[in-house]
N, C-alpha and C positions, 0 to 999 in steps of 0.2 A: 504493499499500499504505500502510495506516495503522499507526502504532506509537506507544508512549508512552501514559501515563495523565495525565489532566488533572482536577483538581478543578474541578467545576461546581456551580453553585448553581441549585435549582429554585425559580422565582418563584412568587408567590402564584396565578399563573394556570396553573402546571404547566408552564412552558417552561424549556428550558436553552439556553444559547448555545453553539453549536458553536465550538471554539477557532478563532481566525483563521488558523492555519496549514493548516487542512483546508477552510476555506470555499470558496476558488477552485477547488480540486480538485473538490469535490463539485458546484460549479456547472458546470464544464467537463464532468465525467463523466456527470452525471445531471440536470442542470438544477435541482439542489436538491430532487429528488424522491427521498425515502427510503422505506424500509418498516421498521416496528418490530414486533418479536414477542417473545414470551416465551422463556426458556430454563429448563430444569429445574434448573440451578445456583442459581436465584434472581435472576438478572439479566435485563436486556432486551437483545435483539440489534437493532442498528440497521445495516441494509444500504443502500448505494446502490441504487436501483431495479433496474438491470440485474443487479446481483449477487444480489438476492433472486430475480429471475425465474429465473436459472440454477439456484439452489438449489431452488426450487420445482418446476422442470421435473425435476431429478434425483429429488426426493422423490416426485413424481407418477408418474414412469416405473417406479416399483418396484411398481406395481399397488395394489389395495385389497382383495384377497381375504384377505390375512393380517390378523387383528385387530390385532396389534401394529403392522403398518405403518400401518394406518388410525388407530390412537391417535396415532402420531407425526405423521403428516399433519395430523390434526385439531389437535394441539398446536400445531405451528408455523404452518401455514397458516391454521387457524381463529382463531388469536390475533393474526394479522398485521393491520396497519393501515397505509395509505398516509399519510405525512405530508410536508408540504412545508416546506422551510426558508424563513423569511420574509426580508425585505430586510435585517434586522439579524443574520442568521445564526442565528435561534433556531428551535427545534422545540417545538411544542406536543405534550406527552406525554399521551396518553389516559389518563383517570382510572383506568380499569380495569387497565391495564398498570402505571401507577405503584403502585397498590395491591398488584398481584401481586408486584411486586419490592420492596415495602416502602420506596419512594422517598418521602422527605420533603423536606428543605430542602438537605442536603449529599449530593452524589453524586460518582462517579468515571466519566468517559468514558475507556475504555481501547481503544486502537486494536489490532486483532488481524488484521492482514493486509488482508483484503478487506472487514472489517466493524468495527463497534464494539460493545463490551459497555458497558452502562450499569448500574452498581452503587450501591447504598447505600454511603455512604463507609466507615462502621463495618464493614460486611460485607466489603467489598473489602480493607481493611486486615487484617483478621482472616484472611481466606482466604489473603492473601498471606504473612502471618507463618506460618500453618499450613503452606502449601506449601514455604516456604522450609526449615522444620524437617524436613519429611517427606523432601524431596529430598536434604537434607544427610545424612540417616540412610540413605536408599535408595543414594546414590552411595557412601558409606563401606562399605556391605554388598554393593555390586555388584548391586543390585536395581533398576536402572532399566530401563524397558521396552526390549525388544530393538530396536524400531524406531528408538530413539535412539542405539544404541551406535556407529553409524558417523558421528555428527555430531561434529565437533571444536569445542571452545570457543576 
């Protein structure tokens, strides 16, 4: 399971270095083979290969007769690209996906359980600040989602 957020630099060739704390796990679990795709929140999702395959199968099992389901399948699977971690632990980010997430030089790689999110650094920091404010207000007003009410901090 991945957790924590790490500042990463996107080099002139469009590569990021995976933090050393995750590298061996990614080599052991998926041979360094990852899948990257878009998310509608404006970030990129980076899955270990087997995790993306499980997600892809779940998504495809929903059928394709419903146009909204087809759109979501097209969005996640149609934008997905296989990428391999190189010997130095770097990932080459496809230019089209970098552009879609407005990634330039500074980014944040955030571990979210079985996958990573890759954000533009300024966007990540602003969203985190906005979320903190919103959650504080929601908690004070008792407006947190019901599915979270039985979790103890």
